[in-house]
N, C-alpha and C positions, 0 to 999 in steps of 0.2 A: 504494500500500500504506500510506503514511503516514496517509491519511485514515482508514482502518480501524484502523491500528495506532498512533494517537496515544497517547503515554503508555507505550508498551512499549519495552523495550530496543531500540536501533537494530540493524538487520539488515545484513549478516551477522555483524557483530561484536557479540556479546552481552557487554556490560560491565555492571558494577553501575551502576544509575541508569537514568533514563528520558529519552527524547528528546522533550521538549515543544515543540521549536521550531516544528513545524507549527501547533500550537494557538496559540502566541504570535503567529506571523506572520499567521495568519488573523484573530485578534482585532485586531492592529494594522491590518490592511487594512480591517476594519469601522469602525475609528475614523478612519483617515486619509482614506478615500474621501469621506465626506460633508463633513468639516471642511475639508480642503485642496482637493480636486478637485471638490467640489460635485456628487457623484454621488448621485442619488436611490436609496435602498435599496429595491429591489423584489426579488421572489424570484429573478429572473434575475441581477440584479447581485450579490445575496448568494451565489448559486451560483458566479458567475464569480470573485468575491473569494475564496471558499473554495478553488477550484481554483488561483487565482493565488498565494495564500498558501502552499499546499502545494507548488507548483512552486518558489517562492522558497526554501522550507525545504529542498527536495531539492538545490537549487543551492548551498546554504550549505556542504555537505560538500566537494564538489570545488573550489569557487571561493573559499570564505571567506564570512564573514557580510556584510562591507561590499559586495563586488561583487554578491552575491545580493540584498541590499536595494536596491542601485542598479538592478539589472535589474528587480526588482519594481516600483519606483517609476516607472521608465521605461515599463514595460508599463501601469501604472495611469494614467499621464498620457496615453499614447497612446489607451487605451480611453476615457478621459474626453473627450478631444478628439473622437474618432470618435462617441461617443454624443451630444455636444452638437451636432456638425455634422449628424448624422442627424436630431436633433429639430428643428433649425431648417429643414431642407429639407421636413419634413412639414407645417409650418405654412403 
């Protein structure tokens, strides 16, 4: 729901203000992935980064921001290693 509702008040608690964390975490994933993990930005990787950033933002509410970021970075590093390993096997 956050993908469609980015920028609207968080549900089910409607408070003044907007929840922009999914948008910020997706943007951070787009920056960190190619710079730190050397992931090529293709349409598939952009979609996976958008989903992963949204999931990390969903985890930030129940777990807190730092554990959610740690889980997101762990998933990003595992995905980068898997992608690199798959690319070397094809060659």
